[in-house]
C-alpha positions as CSV (number, residue, x, y, z in Angstrom):
1,X,-41.9,58.3,25.3
2,X,-42.5,54.6,25.0
3,X,-43.2,53.2,21.6
4,X,-46.8,52.2,22.3
5,X,-47.5,55.7,23.7
6,X,-45.8,57.3,20.7
7,X,-48.0,55.5,18.2
8,X,-51.1,56.1,20.3
9,X,-50.4,59.8,20.2
10,X,-49.9,59.7,16.5
11,X,-52.8,57.5,15.5
12,X,-55.1,57.2,18.5
13,X,-58.7,58.2,17.9
14,X,-60.1,57.9,21.4
15,X,-63.1,60.0,22.1
16,X,-63.8,60.6,18.4
17,X,-66.8,59.4,16.3
18,X,-66.4,58.2,12.8
19,X,-69.3,57.9,10.4
20,X,-68.6,55.4,7.7
21,X,-71.0,55.5,4.8
22,X,-70.9,52.2,3.0
23,X,-69.5,50.7,6.2
24,X,-71.5,47.5,5.7
25,X,-69.4,46.7,2.6
26,X,-66.1,44.8,2.4
27,X,-63.7,47.6,2.0
28,X,-65.3,50.3,4.2
29,X,-66.2,47.7,6.7
30,X,-62.6,46.9,7.2
31,X,-61.7,50.6,7.3
32,X,-64.3,51.0,10.1
33,X,-62.7,48.1,11.9
34,X,-59.4,49.9,11.9
35,X,-60.9,53.2,13.0
36,X,-62.6,51.4,15.9
37,X,-59.4,49.6,16.9
38,X,-57.7,53.0,17.1
39,X,-60.3,54.1,19.6
40,X,-63.1,55.8,17.6
41,X,-66.7,54.9,18.0
42,X,-67.8,53.9,14.5
43,X,-71.2,54.4,12.9
44,X,-71.8,52.0,10.1
45,X,-74.2,53.6,7.6
46,X,-76.1,51.5,5.1
47,X,-79.5,50.0,4.3
48,X,-79.1,46.3,5.4
49,X,-79.0,45.8,9.1
50,X,-78.0,42.1,8.8
51,X,-74.8,43.0,7.0
52,X,-74.0,45.7,9.5
53,X,-74.5,43.2,12.4
54,X,-71.8,40.9,11.0
55,X,-69.4,43.9,10.6
56,X,-70.2,45.1,14.2
57,X,-69.4,41.6,15.5
58,X,-66.0,41.7,13.8
59,X,-65.4,45.2,15.2
60,X,-66.2,44.0,18.7
61,X,-63.9,41.0,18.3
62,X,-61.2,43.5,17.1
63,X,-61.7,45.4,20.4
64,X,-63.8,48.2,19.1
65,X,-67.2,49.7,19.5
66,X,-69.9,51.0,17.1
67,X,-73.5,50.8,16.0
68,X,-75.6,50.8,12.8
69,X,-77.8,53.5,11.4
70,X,-79.8,53.4,8.2
71,X,-79.7,56.3,5.8
72,X,-80.4,57.1,2.2
73,X,-77.5,59.0,0.6
74,X,-79.7,60.2,-2.2
75,X,-81.8,62.1,0.3
76,X,-80.6,65.3,2.0
77,X,-83.3,65.0,4.7
78,X,-82.1,61.5,5.4
79,X,-78.5,62.7,5.7
80,X,-79.4,65.5,8.0
81,X,-81.3,63.1,10.2
82,X,-78.2,60.9,10.2
83,X,-76.1,63.8,11.6
84,X,-78.7,64.5,14.2
85,X,-79.0,60.9,15.3
86,X,-75.2,60.5,15.6
87,X,-74.8,63.7,17.6
88,X,-77.7,62.8,19.9
89,X,-76.2,59.3,20.5
90,X,-72.4,60.0,20.4
91,X,-72.2,63.7,21.2
92,X,-70.3,64.7,18.0
93,X,-68.9,63.6,14.7
94,X,-65.2,63.9,13.9
95,X,-64.5,61.7,10.9
96,X,-66.6,61.1,7.8
97,X,-65.9,58.3,5.3
98,X,-67.8,58.5,2.0
99,X,-67.7,55.0,0.6
100,X,-71.0,54.3,-1.0
101,X,-70.6,53.2,-4.6
102,X,-72.1,51.1,-7.4
103,X,-70.8,50.0,-10.8
104,X,-71.9,48.4,-14.1
105,X,-69.9,46.7,-16.9
106,X,-72.2,48.0,-19.7
107,X,-70.6,48.8,-23.1
108,X,-70.7,52.5,-23.7
109,X,-73.3,52.5,-26.6
110,X,-75.6,50.3,-24.5
111,X,-75.6,52.5,-21.4
112,X,-79.1,53.7,-20.7
113,X,-79.6,57.2,-19.2
114,X,-81.3,55.7,-16.2
115,X,-78.2,53.5,-15.5
116,X,-75.8,56.4,-16.1
117,X,-77.8,58.7,-13.7
118,X,-78.1,56.0,-11.0
119,X,-74.4,55.5,-10.9
120,X,-73.7,59.3,-10.9
121,X,-76.2,59.9,-8.2
122,X,-74.7,57.2,-5.9
123,X,-71.0,57.7,-6.6
124,X,-70.8,61.5,-7.1
125,X,-74.0,63.4,-6.2
126,X,-74.3,61.5,-2.9
127,X,-70.7,62.6,-2.0
128,X,-71.5,66.2,-2.9
129,X,-74.7,66.0,-0.8
130,X,-73.0,64.3,2.2
131,X,-70.1,66.7,2.2
132,X,-72.5,69.6,2.3
133,X,-74.6,68.3,5.1
134,X,-71.7,67.1,7.3
135,X,-69.5,70.1,6.3
136,X,-72.1,72.5,7.5
137,X,-72.2,70.7,10.8
138,X,-68.4,70.7,11.1
139,X,-68.1,74.4,10.4
140,X,-70.9,75.5,12.6
141,X,-69.6,73.4,15.5
142,X,-65.9,74.4,14.9
143,X,-64.8,70.7,14.6
144,X,-61.4,70.0,13.0
145,X,-62.7,67.1,11.0
146,X,-61.3,64.6,8.5
147,X,-63.3,63.7,5.4
148,X,-62.1,60.7,3.5
149,X,-63.7,60.2,0.1
150,X,-63.3,56.8,-1.6
151,X,-61.8,57.3,-5.0
152,X,-60.7,54.8,-7.6
153,X,-57.9,53.9,-9.9
154,X,-60.4,54.7,-12.6
155,X,-60.6,58.2,-11.2
156,X,-56.9,58.7,-12.0
157,X,-56.7,56.8,-15.3
158,X,-59.8,55.8,-17.3
159,X,-60.4,52.1,-17.3
160,X,-62.3,50.1,-19.9
161,X,-65.7,48.5,-19.1
162,X,-66.6,51.0,-16.3
163,X,-67.3,54.2,-18.3
164,X,-69.8,55.8,-15.9
165,X,-68.0,54.6,-12.8
166,X,-64.7,56.1,-14.1
167,X,-66.4,59.5,-14.8
168,X,-68.1,59.6,-11.4
169,X,-64.9,58.8,-9.5
170,X,-62.8,61.3,-11.5
171,X,-65.3,63.9,-10.4
172,X,-65.0,62.8,-6.7
173,X,-61.2,63.3,-6.9
174,X,-61.8,66.8,-8.3
175,X,-64.5,67.6,-5.7
176,X,-62.2,66.5,-2.9
177,X,-59.4,68.7,-3.9
178,X,-61.7,71.7,-4.2
179,X,-63.1,71.1,-0.8
180,X,-59.7,70.7,0.7
181,X,-58.8,74.2,-0.5
182,X,-62.0,75.8,0.5
183,X,-62.3,74.3,4.0
184,X,-58.6,74.4,5.1
185,X,-59.3,77.6,7.0
186,X,-61.8,75.6,9.2
187,X,-59.2,72.9,9.9
188,X,-61.3,70.4,7.9
189,X,-59.1,68.1,5.9
190,X,-60.5,66.4,2.8
191,X,-58.6,63.6,1.1
192,X,-59.2,60.9,-1.4
193,X,-58.3,57.3,-0.5
194,X,-57.6,55.5,-3.8
195,X,-57.7,51.7,-3.6
196,X,-56.1,49.8,-6.4
197,X,-57.7,46.5,-7.4
198,X,-59.5,44.9,-4.4
199,X,-62.0,42.2,-5.3
200,X,-65.4,43.4,-3.8
201,X,-69.1,43.1,-4.5
202,X,-69.2,45.9,-7.0
203,X,-66.3,44.9,-9.2
204,X,-66.4,41.1,-9.3
205,X,-68.8,41.2,-12.3
206,X,-66.0,42.7,-14.4
207,X,-63.1,40.6,-13.1
208,X,-63.1,37.8,-15.7
209,X,-60.0,35.7,-16.2
210,X,-58.4,37.9,-18.9
211,X,-58.9,41.1,-16.9
212,X,-57.4,39.5,-13.8
213,X,-54.3,38.5,-15.8
214,X,-54.1,42.0,-17.2
215,X,-54.3,43.6,-13.7
216,X,-51.7,41.3,-12.2
217,X,-49.3,41.8,-15.0
218,X,-49.4,45.6,-14.4
219,X,-49.2,45.3,-10.6
220,X,-45.6,45.0,-9.4
221,X,-46.6,43.3,-6.2
222,X,-48.4,40.7,-8.3
223,X,-51.5,40.4,-6.2
224,X,-54.9,42.0,-5.5
225,X,-55.3,44.1,-2.5
226,X,-56.7,42.8,0.8
227,X,-59.2,45.0,2.7
228,X,-56.8,45.1,5.6
229,X,-54.3,46.9,3.3
230,X,-56.5,50.0,3.6
231,X,-56.4,50.3,7.4
232,X,-53.0,52.1,7.7
233,X,-53.9,54.6,5.1
234,X,-57.3,55.2,6.7
235,X,-55.7,55.9,10.1
236,X,-53.2,58.3,8.6
237,X,-55.8,60.3,6.9
238,X,-58.2,60.2,9.9
239,X,-55.7,61.3,12.5
240,X,-55.4,65.0,13.2
241,X,-52.0,64.3,14.6
242,X,-50.3,61.9,12.1
243,X,-52.2,63.5,9.2
244,X,-52.3,67.1,10.4
245,X,-50.7,68.6,7.3
246,X,-52.3,66.2,4.8
247,X,-55.2,67.6,2.8
248,X,-56.3,67.6,-0.9
249,X,-54.2,64.5,-1.6
250,X,-54.9,61.2,-3.3
251,X,-53.4,58.5,-1.2
252,X,-53.0,55.5,-3.5
253,X,-53.0,52.0,-2.2
254,X,-52.5,49.8,-5.3
255,X,-49.4,47.6,-5.0
256,X,-47.7,49.8,-7.6
257,X,-50.3,49.5,-10.3
258,X,-50.2,53.2,-11.1
259,X,-46.4,53.3,-11.1
260,X,-46.0,51.6,-14.4
261,X,-47.8,51.5,-17.8
262,X,-45.9,48.8,-19.7
């Protein structure tokens, strides 16, 4: 077998549909670009069409195809409508990426309950709700699906300044492992992709100069992640060939940050 054919067999996603929730953002948008280049039709899910159009243009320039759908991850009805729309338009769903997330740098004693609940609802409850809605579809249709939930370094080790975010992501890691165990019999793989420090919209507010220096001192590769660094890991977890025996894992892409403490 020629090299190109070998890699296509391992990582090719032709004929598959990937729903990327949070796909209008920097990290998930780049993940969507990788999925599209591997042959999947990608559905960017968000609320702002203008941001999606920019991402879709990048995807087209990268040789892929996709479209945008608006959905509210805090609404079960909206998520069910999302599934129905994708199935009607693309025929099926094979891959789900849960990447919606928000953050706040509020000191612990100043966190209002409304802020706490808003972050939990977006980062955790929405993942629970989305996995239920899509999981029911996958099971009923007998689809050997891949679910990729976006975790966080703060889900592995608590980080200062992001108390609620850390708690929500730790719960996402736990939820993913439980689902992997429960849905293995249906050939539904559930994994957590864990980015290290990637400057993006939701974390720039906490990346002041002192924090940047602290992060880089503890990162053996001495740099922040680039969104493109997530593409390879995404394709591994998405592929039912290359990733056939991978479920319930936390795939960390962090330049070695978690490999050392001092």
